[in-house]
N, CA, C and O of each residue as an XYZ file, in Angstrom:
892
protein
N      12.719      4.541     10.703
C      12.109      4.311      9.398
C      12.909      5.015      8.312
O      13.698      5.913      8.604
N      12.711      4.616      7.071
C      13.422      5.213      5.946
C      12.880      6.600      5.617
O      11.668      6.815      5.606
N      13.787      7.537      5.350
C      13.360      8.877      4.947
C      12.655      8.837      3.592
O      11.907      9.755      3.256
N      12.891      7.776      2.807
C      12.261      7.668      1.485
C      10.744      7.624      1.603
O      10.044      8.101      0.710
N      10.222      7.057      2.695
C       8.776      7.014      2.884
C       8.220      8.415      3.098
O       7.179      8.757      2.538
N       8.896      9.226      3.894
C       8.448     10.609      4.122
C       8.503     11.421      2.837
O       7.663     12.291      2.608
N       9.479     11.140      2.013
C       9.618     11.889      0.763
C       8.497     11.587     -0.223
O       8.305     12.324     -1.190
N       7.760     10.514      0.017
C       6.602     10.191     -0.825
C       5.371     11.004     -0.465
O       4.389     11.017     -1.206
N       5.426     11.684      0.680
C       4.289     12.445      1.186
C       4.489     13.921      0.858
O       5.442     14.543      1.326
N       3.589     14.474      0.055
C       3.758     15.836     -0.468
C       3.944     16.867      0.641
O       4.688     17.834      0.473
N       3.282     16.666      1.753
C       3.319     17.633      2.850
C       4.725     17.849      3.394
O       5.024     18.910      3.942
N       5.586     16.850      3.247
C       6.913     16.918      3.853
C       8.044     17.140      2.845
O       9.218     17.073      3.209
N       7.702     17.400      1.599
C       8.753     17.506      0.583
C       9.557     18.791      0.674
O      10.609     18.905      0.045
N       9.072     19.782      1.462
C       9.816     21.027      1.611
C      10.807     21.004      2.753
O      11.494     21.998      2.991
N      10.897     19.894      3.465
C      11.815     19.799      4.600
C      13.261     19.637      4.127
O      13.519     19.120      3.040
N      14.181     20.081      4.952
C      15.592     19.856      4.659
C      15.920     18.394      4.925
O      15.175     17.730      5.646
N      17.016     17.866      4.364
C      17.403     16.477      4.641
C      17.553     16.199      6.134
O      17.189     15.121      6.605
N      18.083     17.161      6.874
C      18.267     16.972      8.320
C      16.916     16.877      9.030
O      16.742     16.057      9.931
N      15.965     17.715      8.625
C      14.637     17.691      9.240
C      13.900     16.395      8.906
O      13.215     15.818      9.750
N      14.054     15.953      7.665
C      13.415     14.701      7.256
C      13.969     13.531      8.056
O      13.222     12.651      8.485
N      15.265     13.528      8.248
C      15.905     12.451      9.013
C      15.433     12.468     10.466
O      15.155     11.417     11.043
N      15.342     13.675     11.063
C      14.909     13.799     12.457
C      13.455     13.358     12.612
O      13.100     12.706     13.594
N      12.611     13.719     11.633
C      11.199     13.325     11.695
C      11.051     11.818     11.558
O      10.216     11.202     12.219
N      11.870     11.234     10.693
C      11.799      9.789     10.466
C      12.081      9.002     11.747
O      11.571      7.896     11.924
N      12.882      9.566     12.626
C      13.255      8.877     13.867
C      12.081      8.725     14.829
O      12.071      7.806     15.648
N      11.086      9.621     14.740
C       9.969      9.584     15.702
C       8.681      9.042     15.093
O       7.691      8.860     15.801
N       8.684      8.785     13.793
C       7.476      8.292     13.144
C       7.293      6.788     13.370
O       8.252      6.052     13.604
N       6.056      6.368     13.295
C       5.724      4.944     13.380
C       5.266      4.473     12.002
O       4.430      5.112     11.364
N       5.815      3.365     11.559
C       5.455      2.813     10.251
C       4.565      1.588     10.454
O       4.877      0.704     11.252
N       3.466      1.553      9.726
C       2.542      0.430      9.801
C       2.396     -0.195      8.416
O       1.939      0.458      7.477
N       2.785     -1.450      8.296
C       2.680     -2.167      7.028
C       1.458     -3.076      7.101
O       1.347     -3.910      7.999
N       0.545     -2.907      6.152
C      -0.722     -3.639      6.172
C      -0.905     -4.463      4.907
O      -0.571     -4.017      3.809
N      -1.432     -5.657      5.070
C      -1.881     -6.438      3.932
C      -3.291     -6.024      3.563
O      -3.942     -5.305      4.321
N      -3.770     -6.464      2.415
C      -5.134     -6.132      1.998
C      -6.127     -6.583      3.064
O      -6.076     -7.722      3.528
N      -7.035     -5.677      3.450
C      -8.061     -5.997      4.430
C      -7.662     -5.750      5.871
O      -8.496     -5.873      6.768
N      -6.398     -5.401      6.116
C      -5.966     -5.139      7.484
C      -6.333     -3.719      7.917
O      -6.394     -2.803      7.096
N      -6.572     -3.553      9.196
C      -7.052     -2.280      9.737
C      -5.906     -1.351     10.108
O      -4.927     -1.764     10.731
N      -6.046     -0.080      9.711
C      -5.066      0.945     10.064
C      -5.456      1.583     11.392
O      -4.634      1.671     12.304
N      -6.702      2.026     11.505
C      -7.245      2.490     12.776
C      -8.743      2.221     12.804
O      -9.359      1.970     11.767
N      -9.327      2.275     14.005
C     -10.712      1.841     14.199
C     -11.614      3.027     14.543
O     -11.252      3.893     15.340
N     -12.780      3.044     13.931
C     -13.789      4.063     14.219
C     -14.077      4.139     15.718
O     -14.265      3.115     16.374
N     -14.109      5.364     16.254
C     -14.433      5.560     17.657
C     -13.242      5.677     18.582
O     -13.389      6.140     19.713
N     -12.043      5.263     18.127
C     -10.844      5.434     18.949
C     -10.297      6.849     18.752
O     -10.439      7.424     17.673
N      -9.677      7.405     19.782
C      -9.187      8.776     19.698
C      -7.958      8.859     18.800
O      -7.043      8.041     18.893
N      -7.958      9.851     17.941
C      -6.824     10.067     17.041
C      -5.705     10.802     17.781
O      -5.909     11.902     18.295
N      -4.532     10.191     17.828
C      -3.392     10.804     18.516
C      -2.196     10.997     17.595
O      -1.140     11.458     18.027
N      -2.364     10.640     16.319
C      -1.275     10.758     15.348
C      -1.806     11.334     14.042
O      -2.982     11.175     13.716
N      -0.939     11.995     13.307
C      -1.258     12.436     11.952
C      -0.785     11.323     11.014
O       0.406     11.011     10.979
N      -1.689     10.735     10.268
C      -1.363      9.543      9.479
C      -1.407      9.822      7.985
O      -2.248     10.581      7.504
N      -0.482      9.191      7.254
C      -0.353      9.405      5.814
C      -0.071      8.075      5.116
O       0.699      7.251      5.607
N      -0.710      7.884      3.962
C      -0.471      6.680      3.164
C       0.796      6.918      2.332
O       0.811      7.766      1.440
N       1.838      6.173      2.630
C       3.086      6.309      1.873
C       3.074      5.414      0.637
O       3.566      5.800     -0.423
N       2.513      4.227      0.780
C       2.419      3.269     -0.322
C       1.060      2.584     -0.261
O       0.550      2.308      0.824
N       0.476      2.309     -1.420
C      -0.778      1.577     -1.453
C      -2.009      2.455     -1.414
O      -1.970      3.629     -1.784
N      -3.110      1.862     -0.958
C      -4.416      2.534     -0.941
C      -5.193      2.116      0.301
O      -5.179      0.950      0.694
N      -5.874      3.089      0.915
C      -6.639      2.839      2.137
C      -8.053      3.380      1.953
O      -8.245      4.449      1.374
N      -9.042      2.635      2.450
C     -10.425      3.110      2.420
C     -10.861      3.487      3.829
O     -10.430      2.876      4.808
N     -11.725      4.503      3.924
C     -12.304      4.920      5.197
C     -13.756      4.465      5.206
O     -14.556      4.904      4.380
N     -14.093      3.587      6.140
C     -15.409      2.959      6.176
C     -16.188      3.429      7.399
O     -15.682      3.406      8.520
N     -17.426      3.854      7.166
C     -18.327      4.281      8.242
C     -19.397      3.217      8.437
O     -20.084      2.838      7.489
N     -19.539      2.733      9.677
C     -20.553      1.718      9.969
C     -21.884      2.376     10.295
O     -21.931      3.383     11.000
N     -22.965      1.803      9.778
C     -24.326      2.246     10.094
C     -25.100      1.024     10.590
O     -24.620     -0.101     10.451
N     -26.280      1.221     11.161
C     -27.047      0.067     11.648
C     -27.381     -0.955     10.564
O     -27.563     -2.134     10.868
N     -27.465     -0.524      9.308
C     -27.884     -1.434      8.244
C     -26.746     -1.897      7.337
O     -26.789     -3.009      6.811
N     -25.733     -1.058      7.149
C     -24.625     -1.442      6.264
C     -23.423     -0.540      6.514
O     -23.485      0.401      7.306
N     -22.329     -0.847      5.822
C     -21.132     -0.011      5.874
C     -21.068      0.844      4.613
O     -21.490      0.417      3.538
N     -20.538      2.049      4.756
C     -20.390      2.963      3.627
C     -18.939      3.424      3.566
O     -18.373      3.817      4.586
N     -18.334      3.380      2.389
C     -16.979      3.889      2.215
C     -17.055      5.397      2.010
O     -17.618      5.870      1.023
N     -16.491      6.140      2.937
C     -16.525      7.603      2.850
C     -15.560      8.113      1.793
O     -15.868      9.052      1.059
N     -14.387      7.488      1.720
C     -13.404      7.901      0.718
C     -12.355      6.821      0.561
O     -12.198      5.949      1.416
N     -11.640      6.899     -0.550
C     -10.493      6.024     -0.796
C      -9.273      6.930     -0.957
O      -9.285      7.862     -1.761
N      -8.227      6.650     -0.193
C      -7.033      7.502     -0.160
C      -5.855      6.748     -0.757
O      -5.526      5.641     -0.329
N      -5.225      7.364     -1.751
C      -4.074      6.758     -2.394
C      -2.763      7.208     -1.787
O      -2.739      7.959     -0.811
N      -1.667      6.740     -2.376
C      -0.327      7.038     -1.869
C      -0.083      8.543     -1.808
O      -0.390      9.273     -2.750
N       0.472      8.992     -0.689
C       0.769     10.403     -0.482
C      -0.313     11.157      0.255
O      -0.092     12.281      0.704
N      -1.497     10.546      0.387
C      -2.627     11.241      1.004
C      -2.720     11.011      2.500
O      -2.240      9.997      3.008
N      -3.340     11.953      3.211
C      -3.530     11.819      4.656
C      -4.804     11.052      4.992
O      -5.766     11.074      4.224
N      -4.812     10.377      6.134
C      -6.011      9.685      6.613
C      -6.239     10.052      8.087
O      -5.315     10.018      8.900
N      -7.475     10.398      8.404
C      -7.820     10.727      9.781
C      -7.277     12.049     10.277
O      -7.166     12.253     11.486
N      -6.931     12.970      9.355
C      -6.278     14.203      9.797
C      -7.225     15.153     10.511
O      -6.810     15.859     11.430
N      -8.492     15.183     10.106
C      -9.433     16.090     10.772
C      -9.623     15.667     12.226
O      -9.617     16.507     13.126
N      -9.790     14.365     12.453
C      -9.946     13.864     13.823
C      -8.691     14.136     14.644
O      -8.786     14.536     15.804
N      -7.523     13.924     14.056
C      -6.271     14.156     14.772
C      -6.090     15.637     15.093
O      -5.627     15.991     16.178
N      -6.455     16.496     14.150
C      -6.340     17.939     14.352
C      -7.215     18.397     15.522
O      -6.808     19.231     16.331
N      -8.413     17.841     15.594
C      -9.373     18.252     16.624
C      -9.270     17.414     17.903
O      -9.940     17.707     18.893
N      -8.437     16.378     17.883
C      -8.274     15.540     19.057
C      -9.520     14.759     19.427
O      -9.812     14.564     20.607
N     -10.253     14.314     18.422
C     -11.497     13.573     18.685
C     -11.411     12.175     18.082
O     -10.446     11.878     17.378
N     -12.380     11.317     18.333
C     -12.334      9.947     17.797
C     -12.439      9.922     16.275
O     -13.015     10.819     15.659
N     -11.873      8.884     15.694
C     -11.981      8.697     14.248
C     -13.435      8.473     13.856
O     -14.124      7.684     14.503
N     -13.925      9.151     12.809
C     -15.315      8.978     12.382
C     -15.543      7.708     11.577
O     -16.689      7.342     11.315
N     -14.469      7.032     11.182
C     -14.581      5.811     10.398
C     -13.380      4.917     10.639
O     -12.413      5.318     11.287
N     -13.447      3.719     10.120
C     -12.346      2.756     10.228
C     -11.540      2.773      8.937
O     -12.107      2.733      7.845
N     -10.217      2.831      9.061
C      -9.336      2.823      7.889
C      -8.846      1.399      7.633
O      -8.311      0.744      8.527
N      -9.035      0.935      6.407
C      -8.682     -0.442      6.039
C      -7.894     -0.421      4.732
O      -8.250      0.303      3.802
N      -6.833     -1.205      4.661
C      -6.019     -1.269      3.447
C      -6.790     -1.970      2.332
O      -7.313     -3.068      2.520
N      -6.853     -1.321      1.168
C      -7.512     -1.901      0.002
C      -6.552     -2.833     -0.731
O      -6.976     -3.763     -1.417
N      -5.273     -2.576     -0.580
C      -4.206     -3.370     -1.175
C      -3.023     -3.309     -0.202
O      -3.077     -2.531      0.750
N      -1.971     -4.085     -0.397
C      -0.809     -3.969      0.491
C      -0.362     -2.511      0.592
O      -0.076     -1.872     -0.421
N      -0.304     -1.997      1.804
C      -0.079     -0.560      2.004
C       0.872     -0.304      3.164
O       1.019     -1.123      4.071
N       1.515      0.865      3.105
C       2.383      1.318      4.185
C       1.907      2.685      4.635
O       1.805      3.612      3.832
N       1.615      2.809      5.927
C       1.109      4.061      6.494
C       2.130      4.607      7.486
O       2.654      3.876      8.325
N       2.403      5.909      7.373
C       3.319      6.587      8.286
C       2.507      7.384      9.296
O       1.670      8.203      8.916
N       2.750      7.148     10.574
C       2.058      7.860     11.645
C       3.038      8.824     12.314
O       4.097      8.419     12.792
N       2.668     10.101     12.340
C       3.510     11.133     12.947
C       2.880     11.558     14.277
O       1.719     11.969     14.283
N       3.598     11.476     15.405
C       3.031     11.897     16.692
C       2.567     13.349     16.647
O       3.196     14.190     16.004
N       1.459     13.638     17.337
C       0.889     14.994     17.338
C       1.935     16.055     17.693
O       2.084     17.049     16.981
N       2.662     15.837     18.802
C       3.597     16.863     19.291
C       4.634     17.204     18.232
O       4.889     18.379     17.965
N       5.229     16.189     17.631
C       6.270     16.433     16.624
C       5.688     17.109     15.382
O       6.323     17.978     14.784
N       4.475     16.701     15.001
C       3.882     17.300     13.809
C       3.619     18.790     14.004
O       3.970     19.599     13.146
N       3.010     19.151     15.117
C       2.679     20.555     15.334
C       3.929     21.398     15.604
O       3.958     22.579     15.258
N       4.954     20.812     16.212
C       6.216     21.526     16.381
C       6.844     21.797     15.013
O       7.409     22.864     14.775
N       6.733     20.820     14.129
C       7.269     20.981     12.779
C       6.489     22.043     12.012
O       7.079     22.840     11.283
N       5.177     22.059     12.171
C       4.359     23.044     11.454
C       4.608     24.455     11.990
O       4.425     25.429     11.260
N       5.021     24.578     13.249
C       5.378     25.896     13.787
C       6.603     26.448     13.070
O       6.712     27.652     12.839
N       7.524     25.550     12.720
C       8.746     25.977     12.027
C       8.521     26.132     10.529
O       9.250     26.858      9.852
N       7.502     25.439     10.018
C       7.218     25.486      8.578
C       5.739     25.804      8.382
O       4.942     24.881      8.212
N       5.350     27.059      8.400
C       3.939     27.444      8.260
C       3.277     26.912      6.998
O       2.060     26.733      6.961
N       4.074     26.657      5.963
C       3.483     26.160      4.722
C       2.853     24.780      4.926
O       1.890     24.436      4.240
N       3.389     23.984      5.865
C       2.801     22.682      6.168
C       1.405     22.865      6.749
O       0.470     22.146      6.398
N       1.285     23.827      7.631
C      -0.015     24.109      8.245
C      -1.011     24.603      7.201
O      -2.181     24.222      7.222
N      -0.544     25.453      6.289
C      -1.439     25.952      5.231
C      -1.933     24.810      4.350
O      -3.118     24.729      4.026
N      -1.010     23.927      3.967
C      -1.404     22.786      3.134
C      -2.374     21.878      3.865
O      -3.326     21.364      3.276
N      -2.124     21.681      5.170
C      -2.996     20.823      5.964
C      -4.405     21.402      6.044
O      -5.387     20.673      5.898
N      -4.506     22.697      6.271
C      -5.815     23.342      6.350
C      -6.556     23.238      5.020
O      -7.768     23.026      4.997
N      -5.835     23.385      3.922
C      -6.448     23.244      2.600
C      -6.978     21.820      2.405
O      -8.070     21.619      1.872
N      -6.185     20.836      2.846
C      -6.605     19.441      2.738
C      -7.868     19.186      3.557
O      -8.791     18.510      3.103
N      -7.894     19.736      4.767
C      -9.046     19.552      5.635
C     -10.292     20.193      5.037
O     -11.379     19.622      5.116
N     -10.150     21.357      4.448
C     -11.293     22.014      3.821
C     -11.809     21.198      2.650
O     -13.018     21.049      2.476
N     -10.888     20.666      1.841
C     -11.296     19.845      0.707
C     -12.022     18.588      1.183
O     -13.004     18.166      0.572
N     -11.541     17.995      2.265
C     -12.167     16.788      2.796
C     -13.599     17.068      3.262
O     -14.500     16.257      3.045
N     -13.797     18.228      3.906
C     -15.140     18.567      4.360
C     -16.084     18.767      3.181
O     -17.243     18.354      3.229
N     -15.582     19.406      2.118
C     -16.389     19.592      0.909
C     -16.716     18.238      0.277
O     -17.851     18.000     -0.137
N     -15.713     17.351      0.205
C     -15.919     16.033     -0.377
C     -16.932     15.224      0.418
O     -17.748     14.502     -0.155
N     -16.875     15.349      1.748
C     -17.827     14.631      2.581
C     -19.247     15.109      2.315
O     -20.173     14.301      2.235
N     -19.422     16.430      2.176
C     -20.738     16.972      1.849
C     -21.228     16.473      0.501
O     -22.413     16.189      0.328
N     -20.310     16.369     -0.455
C     -20.677     15.855     -1.773
C     -21.097     14.392     -1.695
O     -22.050     13.977     -2.355
N     -20.375     13.605     -0.879
C     -20.707     12.185     -0.736
C     -22.114     12.024     -0.174
O     -22.863     11.154     -0.617
N     -22.476     12.857      0.795
C     -23.812     12.777      1.392
C     -24.874     13.087      0.351
O     -25.881     12.385      0.266
N     -24.659     14.138     -0.448
C     -25.638     14.511     -1.469
C     -25.738     13.462     -2.571
O     -26.815     13.243     -3.126
N     -24.608     12.808     -2.894
C     -24.608     11.783     -3.933
C     -25.458     10.580     -3.544
O     -25.986      9.887     -4.414
N     -25.594     10.327     -2.242
C     -26.321      9.158     -1.776
C     -27.834      9.272     -1.996
O     -28.566      8.313     -1.747
N     -28.304     10.426     -2.456
C     -29.739     10.596     -2.685
C     -30.159     10.175     -4.094
O     -31.353     10.075     -4.375
N     -29.204      9.929     -4.969
C     -29.528      9.555     -6.342
C     -29.825      8.068     -6.473
O     -29.838      7.334     -5.484
N     -30.063      7.633     -7.710
C     -30.313      6.220     -7.969
C     -29.046      5.416     -7.715
O     -27.947      5.968     -7.667
N     -29.211      4.106     -7.552
C     -28.050      3.253     -7.286
C     -27.070      3.299     -8.457
O     -25.858      3.357     -8.253
N     -27.597      3.272     -9.683
C     -26.724      3.326    -10.855
C     -25.907      4.618    -10.871
O     -24.707      4.599    -11.147
N     -26.561      5.728    -10.577
C     -25.839      6.998    -10.594
C     -24.803      7.052     -9.473
O     -23.749      7.665     -9.641
N     -25.090      6.413     -8.323
C     -24.148      6.413     -7.212
C     -22.916      5.574     -7.538
O     -21.794      5.965     -7.216
N     -23.121      4.424     -8.175
C     -21.976      3.600     -8.566
C     -21.157      4.311     -9.634
O     -19.927      4.300     -9.594
N     -21.842      4.928    -10.585
C     -21.143      5.674    -11.632
C     -20.322      6.805    -11.024
O     -19.175      7.018    -11.417
N     -20.902      7.534    -10.066
C     -20.194      8.633     -9.422
C     -18.989      8.120     -8.641
O     -17.933      8.752     -8.640
N     -19.142      6.982     -7.980
C     -18.028      6.406     -7.228
C     -16.859      6.071     -8.145
O     -15.704      6.326     -7.804
N     -17.157      5.504     -9.302
C     -16.102      5.185    -10.264
C     -15.477      6.453    -10.847
O     -14.270      6.505    -11.084
N     -16.298      7.464    -11.076
C     -15.768      8.739    -11.581
C     -14.859      9.402    -10.544
O     -13.864     10.033    -10.900
N     -15.207      9.256     -9.251
C     -14.346      9.795     -8.202
C     -12.992      9.101     -8.204
O     -11.958      9.735     -7.996
N     -13.008      7.788     -8.442
C     -11.742      7.056     -8.528
C     -10.944      7.501     -9.747
O      -9.715      7.572     -9.707
N     -11.659      7.800    -10.832
C     -10.980      8.300    -12.032
C     -10.223      9.584    -11.731
O      -9.107      9.785    -12.212
N     -10.833     10.445    -10.939
C     -10.236     11.753    -10.655
C      -8.951     11.626     -9.850
O      -8.077     12.488     -9.937
N      -8.830     10.552     -9.062
C      -7.673     10.447     -8.178
C      -6.649      9.398     -8.588
O      -5.474      9.508     -8.237
N      -7.090      8.368     -9.339
C      -6.155      7.266     -9.581
C      -6.117      6.756    -11.016
O      -5.391      5.806    -11.310
N      -6.876      7.363    -11.903
C      -7.009      6.803    -13.246
C      -5.873      7.201    -14.175
O      -5.202      8.215    -13.988
N      -5.689      6.363    -15.179
C      -4.774      6.658    -16.273
C      -5.635      6.848    -17.521
O      -6.221      5.893    -18.031
N      -5.706      8.065    -17.997
C      -6.587      8.373    -19.123
C      -5.853      8.284    -20.449
O      -4.661      8.576    -20.544
N      -6.578      7.883    -21.450
C      -6.061      7.823    -22.818
C      -7.204      8.209    -23.738
O      -7.915      7.349    -24.256
N      -7.376      9.524    -23.941
C      -8.505     10.010    -24.701
C      -9.785      9.798    -23.913
O      -9.865     10.166    -22.741
N     -10.790      9.205    -24.554
C     -12.065      8.949    -23.878
C     -11.977      7.721    -22.981
O     -12.839      7.519    -22.126
N     -10.941      6.896    -23.167
C     -10.770      5.659    -22.411
C      -9.971      5.928    -21.141
O      -9.051      6.746    -21.143
N     -10.324      5.235    -20.054
C      -9.591      5.416    -18.797
C      -9.452      4.074    -18.090
O     -10.285      3.180    -18.237
N      -8.374      3.961    -17.317
C      -8.098      2.750    -16.548
C      -7.951      3.125    -15.081
O      -7.180      4.020    -14.736
N      -8.686      2.445    -14.230
C      -8.537      2.622    -12.783
C      -7.708      1.443    -12.270
O      -8.223      0.328    -12.187
N      -6.428      1.665    -11.924
C      -5.557      0.558    -11.513
C      -5.743      0.174    -10.051
O      -4.790      0.164     -9.272
N      -6.971     -0.138     -9.694
C      -7.277     -0.488     -8.309
C      -8.334     -1.582     -8.311
O      -9.446     -1.389     -8.802
N      -7.973     -2.726     -7.758
C      -8.903     -3.856     -7.736
C      -9.828     -3.741     -6.532
O      -9.380     -3.779     -5.387
N     -11.123     -3.600     -6.803
C     -12.129     -3.510     -5.744
C     -13.095     -4.683     -5.844
O     -13.478     -5.084     -6.943
N     -13.484     -5.227     -4.713
C     -14.490     -6.286     -4.705
C     -15.871     -5.675     -4.960
O     -16.056     -4.462     -4.854
N     -16.817     -6.520     -5.292
C     -18.188     -6.039     -5.480
C     -18.738     -5.487     -4.154
O     -19.550     -4.562     -4.155
N     -18.295     -6.054     -3.030
C     -18.725     -5.529     -1.736
C     -18.203     -4.113     -1.534
O     -18.922     -3.258     -1.017
N     -16.968     -3.857     -1.934
C     -16.401     -2.515     -1.788
C     -17.115     -1.517     -2.695
O     -17.332     -0.367     -2.311
N     -17.478     -1.955     -3.888
C     -18.249     -1.083     -4.782
C     -19.613     -0.782     -4.156
O     -20.093      0.351     -4.208
N     -20.227     -1.805     -3.566
C     -21.514     -1.603     -2.891
C     -21.368     -0.615     -1.742
O     -22.222      0.251     -1.557
N     -20.289     -0.739     -0.966
C     -20.070      0.167      0.165
C     -19.790      1.595     -0.307
O     -20.162      2.553      0.371
N     -19.150      1.742     -1.442
C     -18.923      3.080     -1.998
C     -20.239      3.745     -2.375
O     -20.409      4.953     -2.211
N     -21.161      2.944     -2.879
C     -22.428      3.492     -3.362
C     -23.541      3.424     -2.328
O     -24.635      3.931     -2.576
N     -23.290      2.807     -1.172
C     -24.333      2.691     -0.153
C     -25.467      1.785     -0.585
O     -26.637      2.120     -0.400
N     -25.127      0.627     -1.168
C     -26.147     -0.305     -1.630
C     -25.769     -1.718     -1.206
O     -24.799     -1.907     -0.472
N     -26.523     -2.709     -1.661
C     -26.230     -4.101     -1.313
C     -25.251     -4.692     -2.318
O     -25.131     -4.216     -3.447
N     -24.559     -5.731     -1.886
C     -23.602     -6.362     -2.790
C     -24.314     -7.017     -3.964
O     -23.775     -7.056     -5.071
N     -25.527     -7.536     -3.735
C     -26.284     -8.157     -4.831
C     -26.597     -7.142     -5.930
O     -26.509     -7.451     -7.118
N     -26.962     -5.932     -5.516
C     -27.260     -4.880     -6.491
C     -25.999     -4.482     -7.247
O     -26.030     -4.286     -8.462
N     -24.899     -4.365     -6.528
C     -23.632     -4.007     -7.181
C     -23.218     -5.071     -8.187
O     -22.749     -4.739     -9.275
N     -23.383     -6.337     -7.844
C     -23.042     -7.432     -8.758
C     -23.896     -7.343    -10.024
O     -23.384     -7.467    -11.136
N     -25.199     -7.126     -9.846
C     -26.111     -7.068    -10.989
C     -25.762     -5.905    -11.928
O     -25.717     -6.079    -13.146
N     -25.520     -4.737    -11.362
C     -25.236     -3.562    -12.192
C     -23.879     -3.694    -12.879
O     -23.765     -3.397    -14.069
N     -22.850     -4.132    -12.156
C     -21.519     -4.257    -12.759
C     -21.504     -5.345    -13.832
O     -20.789     -5.222    -14.827
N     -22.285     -6.404    -13.637
C     -22.378     -7.463    -14.641
C     -23.015     -6.926    -15.920
O     -22.536     -7.191    -17.023
N     -24.105     -6.164    -15.759
C     -24.773     -5.591    -16.935
C     -23.876     -4.595    -17.639
O     -23.795     -4.586    -18.867
N     -23.196     -3.748    -16.861
C     -22.297     -2.773    -17.468
C     -21.157     -3.453    -18.226
O     -20.698     -2.953    -19.253
N     -20.704     -4.605    -17.704
C     -19.658     -5.339    -18.400
C     -20.135     -5.845    -19.752
O     -19.416     -5.762    -20.748
N     -21.366     -6.375    -19.778
C     -21.940     -6.880    -21.040
C     -22.165     -5.750    -22.033
O     -22.042     -5.938    -23.243
N     -22.500     -4.557    -21.501
C     -22.742     -3.405    -22.372
C     -21.456     -2.692    -22.774
O     -21.487     -1.763    -23.581
N     -20.331     -3.120    -22.219
C     -19.060     -2.480    -22.537
C     -18.890     -1.123    -21.884
O     -18.091     -0.305    -22.338
N     -19.638     -0.883    -20.820
C     -19.565      0.410    -20.138
C     -18.399      0.445    -19.146
O     -17.613      1.392    -19.131
N     -18.300     -0.603    -18.319
C     -17.200     -0.742    -17.364
C     -16.725     -2.190    -17.420
O     -17.502     -3.114    -17.177
N     -15.456     -2.383    -17.737
C     -14.882     -3.717    -17.846
C     -14.038     -4.006    -16.612
O     -13.133     -3.242    -16.277
N     -14.337     -5.101    -15.948
C     -13.596     -5.474    -14.743
C     -12.431     -6.378    -15.123
O     -12.617     -7.408    -15.772
N     -11.219     -5.980    -14.709
C     -10.033     -6.780    -14.956
C      -9.414     -7.185    -13.626
O      -9.838     -6.712    -12.571
N      -8.428     -8.047    -13.672
C      -7.830     -8.569    -12.440
C      -7.222     -7.467    -11.579
O      -7.263     -7.533    -10.350
N      -6.658     -6.457    -12.232
C      -5.956     -5.414    -11.477
C      -6.672     -4.061    -11.511
O      -6.053     -3.031    -11.240
N      -7.971     -4.051    -11.841
C      -8.692     -2.778    -11.834
C      -9.868     -2.762    -12.791
O     -10.478     -3.794    -13.071
N     -10.172     -1.576    -13.286
C     -11.315     -1.384    -14.177
C     -10.885     -0.616    -15.417
O     -10.008      0.246    -15.364
N     -11.523     -0.949    -16.536
C     -11.326     -0.210    -17.775
C     -12.661      0.423    -18.151
O     -13.686     -0.256    -18.207
N     -12.640      1.714    -18.405
C     -13.838      2.437    -18.838
C     -13.578      2.910    -20.265
O     -12.886      3.908    -20.461
N     -14.118      2.215    -21.264
C     -13.824      2.535    -22.661
C     -14.216      3.950    -23.068
O     -13.522      4.587    -23.861
N     -15.333      4.445    -22.524
C     -15.807      5.780    -22.879
C     -16.330      6.458    -21.608
O     -17.434      6.163    -21.150
N     -15.538      7.356    -21.050
C     -15.891      8.013    -19.792
C     -17.172      8.830    -19.921
O     -17.933      8.944    -18.959
N     -17.415      9.394    -21.092
C     -18.611     10.226    -21.272
C     -19.884      9.409    -21.095
O     -20.880      9.932    -20.594
N     -19.876      8.145    -21.492
C     -21.048      7.276    -21.297
C     -21.329      7.063    -19.812
O     -22.480      7.083    -19.376
N     -20.267      6.861    -19.049
C     -20.430      6.668    -17.608
C     -20.900      7.956    -16.947
O     -21.765      7.936    -16.071
N     -20.326      9.072    -17.371
C     -20.689     10.368    -16.779
C     -22.160     10.685    -17.049
O     -22.798     11.359    -16.241
N     -22.699     10.218    -18.154
C     -24.094     10.500    -18.497
C     -25.082      9.837    -17.540
O     -26.248     10.226    -17.482
N     -24.615      8.837    -16.790
C     -25.495      8.136    -15.852
C     -25.653      8.874    -14.524
O     -26.535      8.549    -13.728
N     -24.808      9.851    -14.293
C     -24.852     10.585    -13.023
C     -25.939     11.641    -13.092
O     -25.864     12.567    -13.900
N     -26.949     11.502    -12.243
C     -28.053     12.432    -12.280
C     -27.809     13.670    -11.441
O     -28.665     14.552    -11.378
């Protein structure tokens, strides 16, 4: 695989050119179209995986519906907690848009972290943040549907938005079903709320993402 893909991943930017080249030789590259699966919930994690290009969602299945636990953009890790602990993936990873995922074998990753302790420190920090985010997602699900959708969009703002004063653009096209899965609601409810918000000028849906004219108005809906 190309070393340029590894250089897109923050965790590996401190490696020497020789180390990057050696790591590239053992990595597996997975190119996915929108809607294609990266890994499946319940299968054992045997690789440390990172999104080099595109965006991936982590979906948790429940008896009644699916819930998106998180959306990971370029440079971010997916399934690292499961891989670290050697247990099954807690959710299914699916490409939200055309994406490229780099999979690093466990043995090579941990051998590399032995030589570069800073990689291990960064990984532990990422894992701690993920656990905190998961706890926040659970608590967010207790609010009203409107507040949950608003919070989901605000979370996307924090990771992928382009801000211009009070106005912000989320350059990520999501279906109404994906918005429903982010908020833990039905697609019919998501359609109704997003349609009303569009008429009110709160959230404008465009072909390649969302425009939020005034972020403070959206933030006010979060209870």
